[in-house]
Phi, psi and omega in degrees: 000135180296147179295317180262117177268155184303326182277357184276106183263015174296157174248117188244141170241132181219106174275132173253351177198147176096358176247110188099008180200159174254116185117173176056042183290124174208113183235145180237142171239133180242139179191138174054041176079009181230156175245145172241127177261135174242112178071156180204086192248179182231174172219161177278139178283149178259193182292343180291345179237078184299135179085358181255132181269313188231153173232149184231157169292146179277116183267024187306318182300310184283338173297319176292337183255015193297337177292342179253007179274111185284328181173167176247119177253129186253131182284317182193180193262018176289150184300328181284003176238340180232349192296338181270350187304310182293340181268336186245346189304322182298342182280339181229342168044064179237164175297149179245130180247130180201159174279168195305310183296314180296319178298322179298317179295315181296315182298321178298318178295318180294319178299317180297327180277358177091014178257113179243009182234024179285128178292107182248123179252113180272122189254134171293145185304332191248358184271136172279150179210158182254137172234100187060227181276007182259127172264123190244141173215133176279144166238116183292130180231152177292142176199181184268029169208169177289147172060047168284141184218146160267160183237124173270121182244108181261132178226172177295339181271348182141179184255132174253138171246108178264108192288337193062202176269138185201171173201172170257132179216112183286345181218065181289149181273331176226130180097175187276158165298144184309123190281076183300325180297314180295322181287322176295321177295320176301318178297322179291326178292330179108119178244118180291313182213143173251127177251109197225159180301128182245004193305315187250028186295341179278349181268123181285325187277169175289160184289329181104167187254142176298328181296327178290324176296320180300314180297319181293317180293324177301314180294318182296310185290330181299336181263000185266146175251166179074187178289145176238129175247129171246117177252135183207175175293125186301328186284354181279087184297323178297319179291324177295318176298321177300318180300322176297318179291322178296319179298314180296319182291332183256007177070033182246156173267150184259132173240130175259132178234135178111136183301316182296323180297317179292324180297315180294317179302314181297314181294321180295316179295322183291337184248019169094010177260171177056039183294330182254018181292138182294158178298134183282149170256135180290155179294334177294324183274342187299324185292346181266353180269151175304144186298327181276009177246014184239135170232118184257125172256122186217162177279165175113018184291348177253013176079016181305132190300323185261002180287164186303316185296319180297321179293321177296315182299322180280352183080022183262355183283139187289334185242329189250129174228148178249152181229166177308135182099343173285163185229137172245122179255120176270092181272067188194171175253144176286117179289132179308134182102344181261009186301315184291318181296314179292323177301319177296318179295317177303317182293323177298315179294317181297322180295339179262011180061034175262128184288142183237132176233123177241180180296344177280341183261331184203167181277090185236005183203145166231149182284157174261014184236153187278137168279181185298324180296324178287321175300318180300316180295316179301316181290330175296323180285311191275329178052054180290146175285332185220158181227129170239104179285137176224188177054064177178163173289170184306320182293325177294314183295317180297315181293322179296318179298317179296321179296318178300317179296325179294339179267004176097007176278109191289321187253114175225161178208145179257108184274156167240155177305130179100347179288126174264114188245125175270132178257110181241166180300331183255013176150183182241138182213132172284119185248347183192179180222136178252149176303135176216164180172200183229145173246155182239140171270103182252099189069243177254003184258141174257116184227168175294148175295344177262014178304138182307326180296320180287321177299315178298318182297319178297318180294318180294324180298324184273318192244349180084184187215138172238125177248128181243127177250123182242137176240124180252142176272188182298332182270012181061024171255158178299128182266352180201163176294137178304151174254145182234147165229122183239122183232137172075021179237123181299136179087003183291346178274003178277122182301324181296318179297317180300314182295324180295317180296321176301313181298319181297317180297314180296317180296319180298321178293317181296322186292333186278349175089160186297317183296316181294332181290350176287340182261119177300320183299315181293322177296311181303314184293319181297315181291318181299312182297317183296316182291318180295322179300318180293313185293324177297318184286319189267325184236001177069026179236153178235074188289160168292139179234118177248131181246120179254127186242131174237133179247158188300327180284354174274345186271138180242100183266000000 
């Protein structure tokens, strides 16, 4: 039975991703027997998940409810809001609503994933539309990509304003000046609850304007010699346009590196952006141009191992190499959790005498998220009765809720993924809990982060692996000396260590007796326990131990 029944006129909010974390945004609204999904994003996996590139929110709850899912409405085209769609859409199979630029990005991802029949509804920025019992209207807001939007969700129970990611920018380079008139009108109409961005709640000041970054980068690059690389978030169309203007001002040609950078460029051109962007030079031709005539825009500002910048830094890129005196500008903010990865990348570049400029060294970046002064202004305009902070770690959400209360918003709540929250005229209440979790993109497969293969991989990464091969004859005695493979354990190339493990395996088999040796399970357990007991005591490791058994009746001579 569906969680939301047709006669159920409650207004429900349920985050499955993005509450208690930055990234993987997936939010649900329930009303009148239907669900509305807002965004479906991803995050990059860290070292805790070896071999995994991306992680997604687990949509198991809404997959079970997909017959009542009216649609997916997307706020904007950042990966943490759309990146999971091609990997998860088949689990819920609903129409997708987006504005033109965002729709272009999503469609490109779906085409690449082999989906050419997904119902995509391209929405004009100013048109209201219905998704089940929800009346939806976009409000364009400034952000660090084209077509950032808040979503006005009108229901019989009241109006929700889901801000998406936003900032205030009095002079945006792409998109409108923050529409204070529309937001003030929304406030006069009455907003029951605001569900809002918490990313920069610890910052008192405003985020700053993209136009100021453009002026600063023009001045900075004009004084640089050698090749200049600017790495930034590929989806920041305004920053990409700035790179084009910086190139023209400094007499340089533009080279784009990285798949995501080309994807954003293509989508922006297809939907009417980057009209004055200079003609691109291919990376094949770049190596033939003078070094002081090249400006490279590339992916990898967070140190991603396979991104263009990391490959250039390691000297692995097929066309582009950097030399002492070249400069890499990180026109981005370091995402929390990426400190070690980026530190390693900085050190690789520094060891090669390549100059590095970050936001700590010069004014090369502004955030796309609101500081407290911007939040204060938004609440003055919209005047919500209630606040549900999202898009942040637990500390961000807690601080945002406290900040809202300090501004006179009486009803606030700090959600966690899976919390089912009822929004009523007199307050907010957690009434139930839905299954939530994380999925991992492992190669081409989407699996649970707790999948046995990933758990085994994590253990092997830390403790190593010992494989023992045993051959038994007709009398259930060892017919040959055991064979060993030892991986990931220091000292395993020492013959003495190898011989000790062999003796331990043979002794363990002998000790259990002839009758017990008839059972593969008993043999495996005896050998595994004996080897682990030794390695824990002698080398302080608890490696994985796999025992492979062959019996004479298994052999075909």
